N, C-alpha and C positions, 0 to 999 in steps of 0.2 A: 660609540655604539650607534648613535643617531645617524652619523654620516654613513656608517656601514649599511644600515637599513635603507637609507635614502638611495644608496647606490645600487641596491639589489632588491627590487620588488618581489622577485620570486623567493629569495631567502626570507624576506619579511613574511610572506604568505605562510610559509611552512613553519616558521617560528610561532606565528599566531595559531596555526592549526594544532601544533604540539601543546602549546600552553592552554589553548582553548579546550582540548581534549582532557587535559589534566584538571582544569577548573570544572568541566562538565561532570567529572567523576566524583567531585566533592559533594557530600550530602548537606543540604540546608533543611534540616528537619526531615520531613517526608519527601522533599523535592530534590531532584538532581537536574541540573541544566542540560546535561547531555551535549548534543552538538551545538546548542545555543551558546555554550561557553565560548566558542570561537568568535561569536558576535561581540561579546562584551570585552574580551581581550583585544579584539580588533578596534573597538572604540577607543581603548586606552592607547594602543600603539599608534592609531591614526592621529590622535591628539599630539603625540610626541613627534610624529613625522608627517606634518600636514600636507606636504607636496606629493606624497607617493600615491594618493588615491586616484589621480588622473590616469595612472599607468595600469590600473587594475580592471578596467572595463571588460576587456576580453576574457580574463580569467573568471570574473564574476559571471558572465554570461555562459561560459563553458561549464562551470561547476553546476549552475542551476539547470542547464539543459540536460546534462548527464543525469542529474538526480531525477528530474521529472520524467525523462524518457524511461528510465528503469522502473519507476513507480507505475507508469502507464502500462508497461509490458506485464507487470504482475497483476495490476488491478483490472486490466481489460478482459481477463478471463471470466470474471464474475460480474463486471459492471453492466454489460448489455443484458445478461440474463436477469439482473436485478433491477433493470431500469424502471419497470412499472412500479416496483415496490418503493423505489427511491424518488418517484415523481413528487409525492407530497412534500418531502423534505427539501426538494429543489425549489418548489414554490414558496415554502416558508423562508428559505434563504434570501430570496429576492425581497420579500416583505421586511425581513429583519434588517437587511442592509439599508433599505429605504428608511427605516426607523433610526438606524445609526446615523445616517446622513442628516436626518432632520434634527437629531440631538446635537450633532456638531454645529449645525447652522444656528440653532437657538442659543447654545452655550457661547458660541463665538460672538454673537451680538450682545449677550448679557455681559460677557467679560471684555468686550470692546477690542477684540482681536481682528486683524485684517483678514479678509476673506481668502487671500492668497495663502496666508499662514494656516488658516483653518483647513484649507484644501490639503496642504501637505500633512497636517496632523491626521486627517482622516485617512489618507493614503498610507501613512506610516504606521498608525495604530492597527490597521488591517494589513500591513506588510505587503502592499501592492506596488511593486516597482512600475508596472505598466500604467497604473493610475497616476503615479508621480510623473511619469513621462508625458502623459496626456495633459496634466496640469502645467508642466513646463512649456508645452507647445503653445498654450493659450496665453500664459503670462511670462514676462521676462524679469520679474522682480527678484527672483532667487529665494523668496520666502517659502515657497512650497518645499524646497529641499531642506531648509532649516526645520520646518514643522515635521517633515518626514523623519529627520534624524532624531528628533525628540520622541515622536510617537512610536517609532519602530521598537525600541527596547521595552517600552511600556506595554505595547501590544503583545510582544513575545512572553513577557513575564506573567501578565494577568491571564492570557489565554492558556498558558501551561498550567497555571493554578486551577482554572476551571476544568481543563481536560484531566488533570490529576484527580479531581473529585469525581469526574464522570466515568472515566474508563474502567474503574474497578467495580462499578455498580452492576447489579444483576436484577434490574427492574423488569417487569413483564414486557415481553416483546412479541405481541400477538401477530404483528404484521411483518415479522422478520424471519429469515431462515436461521437455522442453528449453525453454530460455528463448527467447521471441520476440526478445529483444534480442540474442541470440547468433546469429541466423540471417542469414547473408550471402546475399542473393538476387542471382542473376545472370541475364542474358539472353543466349542463345546462338543464333546462326543455324545451321540444320541443313539439309543436302541429303538428301532422302528417297531411299533406295535399296531399302528393303523396304516395299512397299505394305501398308497395314493401316488399319482404322478409327481415327479419332482416339481413341475411348474405349479402344482396346486398347493404347495407348502406356503404358509403365510410369509409374506415378505419377499419371496423369491421373484415373483413376477414384477413386483414394485422396485426391484433392484436394491432392496434393503438387506438381503440375506444372500450369502454365497455358500456353496457346498464344495468340498474338495475330496476328501478320502471316502471311499466306500469299501467296507469289508463284507463280503458275502460268501458264506460257506467256506470260511477259512482263507479266502484269497482277497488281497487288498489291491485296489486299483483306483484310478481317478474317476469320479462320477461323471456321467453325461447328462446334460440338461434335459434330454428328451426321454429318459427312461423312467420306469416305474419303480418306486420303492416298495419292497415286500417285507412282510413280517420276518423279523430275525436279522434284517440288515442293520449294520452299524455305520453311521454317517457322521462326518465332521461338519458342524454348522459354524459359520463365521458371520459376525455382525455385532451391532450394539446390544447391550444386555437386554433391553425390553423386547427387541425384535426376536432375538434368539429364544428368550423365555416363552414368547407367544408361539413360536414354531415348535418348540419342544412339547408344550402342552397339547398341541394339535396332533403330533405324530407318535409320541411315545414318551420316553423318559431318559434322563441323563444317565450316563454310565461313568464310573470313576476312572476307567482306563482312557488315556488320551491316545487316539488313533495315530496322531502324528509322531508318537514315540516309536512306532513300528516303521523303520526305514529300510526294510529289506527289499520290498518291491517298488514302493513309491517314496519319493523324498521331496523335500522343499528347501528353497534357498532364496535369499534376496539377490536379485540380479540388477546391476546398475544399467540404466538405460543410457548407453553412450553411442549407440548406432543412430546417427542422425536421420536415417530413413524412417525410424519409428517416432521421432519427435513430431508432435502434432497429430498423431494417430490415436484413435480411441482404443480402449481395451478390447472392444468387440472386433475391431479391425485387425488385431493381432492374430485372431483365429488360432489360438494356441491349442484348442482341442483337436482341430483337424490336422495341424502341423505336427504336433508332438504328443497328442493324447494327454494334454495337461490343462491347467486352469490357473489364472491369476486371481488371488483372493484379496490382496491388500496392496496399496501403493503408498510408500513413504516419500514425502517431499519436505525436505528440511526437518522441522520438528513435528510436522503433521503426518498422521497416519490415517489414510482414507480407505474405505471399502472400495474394492475395484469394480465399480459400476460399469456396465457396458459402454456408457457414454462418457466415461472419464477420459479426458485427453492427457496423454503422456507428455512429459517434458524431459529434455536432457538433464541427467542427474537424478531423476527419480529412481527409487529402488522398488522394483516389482517383486512381491513375494509370490513365486510360482510353485505349484505342486505338480510334479511331472514324474514319469517313470524314470528310475535311476539310470537306465541305459541311455536316456536322452539328454543328460545333463550338459555334456559338451556341446551338443547341437543348440540347446537352448541358450547357453552362455554366448555362443557365437551369434545367435540371432539378436539378443539384446545388446551385444557389444561387451557388456560387463567389464568396463575399464574405467577405474577412477581417474586415471591419467587422461582418458579420452574426453572427460567432461571438466577437466581443470582449466581448459581454455574455452573460448567462444568464437563464433564466426565474426571476424572483423568486417567482413563484407556486409553481412546483414545489419550489424550495428551502424556501420558507416552509412548505408543506404537509408536506414530508418531515421537516423539523426538528421541526415541531409533533408529528407522529406519533411521532418518536423520543423526544422528551421525555415524551410521554404514556405510552409503553411503559415508559420508565425510572421513572415514578412509581408503577407498579403494584407493590404490596407483597405479599409472600408470607410467611405466618407460619412460623417455624422452631421446633423444639423449645425449650422454655423461653420466655423473653420476647423472644427475638431475632426480627427481621423482616428480610426480604431484598428488595432492589429493584435493578434494573440501574442506575438513576441516570442522571445527565447524561453519564456516560462510555460505558456499554455500550448504553443504550437507542438513541441516535442511530446508533451503529455497527451494531447488529443491523438496524435499519430501513433504514439506508443500504445494507447488503449485499443485502437483499431487493429494494429498489428498483433498485439497480445491476444485479442479475441480470434484472429485468423490463425495464429500459431505458425503457419507456414504458407508460402506461396510458391508452388513448384519446388525447385531445389533449395530455395531460401528458407531457412528455419529462423523465424523472428525471435523466438524465445531464447533467453540467455540462461544458462544454468544458475540455479538459485544462489549458490555461494558466490559466483562471479557478479550476479546482479546486486547482491547486498554490499559487496565490496565496492563496486563502482559507485553505487548511489551514496554510500557513506562518505567516500572521498570527495565526490562532487558536492555534497552538502557542506562539508567542512570548508572546502575552498570558497564556495559561494558566500557563506556566512562570514568567513574571515575577510573577504574582499569588501563586503557590504560594511562591516564594522570599521575597517581602515578608512574607507571612503567617507563615511559619515562622521568619523571621529572629530575632526576639527569643528564643524558646525555644531555638533552636539555639545562639545565642551564650552564653546563660546556662549551658547544660549541656554543650556539646560539649567544652569544655576543662577539665572536672573529671574526677575519678577515675571517677565514674559514667558520664560521657560516653565515656571511653576504653574501659570495659567494654562499653558499648553499641555502640561501633564494631566491636569484635571480634565480637559476635553478629551485627550487620548484615552484616559481611563474610562470615561463615560462611554465613548464610542465602542471600545473593545468589550466592555462588560455588557452593553446592550446586545452586541452581536453574539458573544460566546454564551452568556447565560440564556439569551433568547433561543439560540439554537439547541442548547441542552433541553430546555423546556419543550421546544417543538419536537425534538426527537422522542421525548417521553410521551407526549400527547399523540404522536403519530403511530405509536406502537412499535417503534424501532428499538433495537437493542442498544445498550449503553456503549459497546465497542463501536458500532456503526455511527452512533451519534458523536462519539469522541472524534472519529475520523472526519465526520461532517463539519465539526467545529474547526478542525485543523484545515480542512479544505476551504471553508468559507473565509477564514482569516487569511489563508493562502500562504501558510508558513511551514516550510519543510521541517524545521526544528521541532515544531509541535507534533507533527506526524511521527517523527523519529522518537520523541519522548513517549507518545502513546503506544507505539509498537514495542518500545523497550519495556513498558509496564505490563503489557498483556499480549500474548501470542494469539492473534485472532485476525483472520483474513478480511473480516468485515470492516476493520479500521481503514485499510487501504481502499476498499471499495467505496466507503463513505467519503473519503478524501477526494478520490477521483471524480465522484459524482458532482461535487460542488466547486472544485478548483477552477476549471475553465469558465463555468457559468458565472462564478463570483467575480472573476476578473472583468468580464464584459459588463456586469452590473456596476462594479466600482468605477469603471471608466466613464460610464454614463452619468453616475452620481457626482463625480468630480466636476464635470461640466455644469451640473445643476447647482452645486455649492457655489461655484464661481459666479453663476448668474444671479445669486442672491447677495 
């Protein structure tokens, strides 16, 4: 069996992926390892087949690059709009990482460990491959790699435990936005008693309320934003419960009949956005009222249901709930594309161009004081480029966004391949050192480093008035571990987790590289 694994690195990777996925599904009390299961299976297989790790460098980089690029595409949509809100947590991250490095230096001296070893432990416990590469560029002792192999699993396990405690909390978040996943949108039929313009109804001008059906004098049609509501009208309001309640109190009263049940003249349906011309366009740019006499009230994206604000940008695979005259259904379907098959694939051209740009950015090197050099690498380069392209949505004919189902599939596969390759590569050094006295001391330092970082970031998020989901994402981003992000998103469906991760991932890589050089200097 060992000979077979040695002869086929690709077979070994997928055996580890399969066994790791199985291990990740096993509950350990309230904790499941998820994708991190591939890392631990990889450590075991790597110890059995010690020579195979050298052949996995390309697969490791490919898996990581695919994962972070897809995360960047998703997170870029909200990251730049939330940048001002996340600036305090970014500053806190730099301070907390500095404290973690100081803790590593102090404990390294107290426990009498070599500085090269401490550097690897620091990089491993914070799961930073670029930081390890920076350490190896400065020293040729090989000790940073050994420390990295010991610190890495310790960092993953303890950070997942802190995130498990954090992500489910609902502490006050005065400086954060609400989650799109937490919005329950309802549709309420209302009888108008107080005449007024549509634009004067509470919540409408603020894009928190949509209206669709209008029944006037026995005839039902789609309402126009520019018209006047008159006494006796019956209108369908769509929005979150508090917004709808405030609007109803202003204009009239609820009626038991649901206007959407009358489908004789006006009807509604979810249309799949598969026409790539619409990808990257806002709801307002659809101009559905002028084209078809209709209106979009909601947009579903994966498990999220969002109110169709005028500035909401559509993505391929979205399902737009449109209310239109019955005779226009076929035209509206053709306009949206309305093809599930049409969004089951993605543009290989845009993904290829985006990934190439990300890897090129990651290769750019910047000289640091001394002989050290800094680059974003295959981890942060594709992430940064993915965030920029995700915010742009499209450039001319190129649609950067990938349909959500395809995005999740690619990122999960990339993550599993990356973690399997890391585990296999680190397995021999881990087994040789982990169960010695030096290994035990290394575990103590690794635990201290990651707990200072993770617990400190949890406290910083709470003190900064950010939500628990965004704080959990920030912990994963500062640690720099995709498996922790995967665990957090598996526990809670909240787009703020990915936004917090993206905010700190690239920044933390830069800070860790600088701190590695500082640890070696001591």
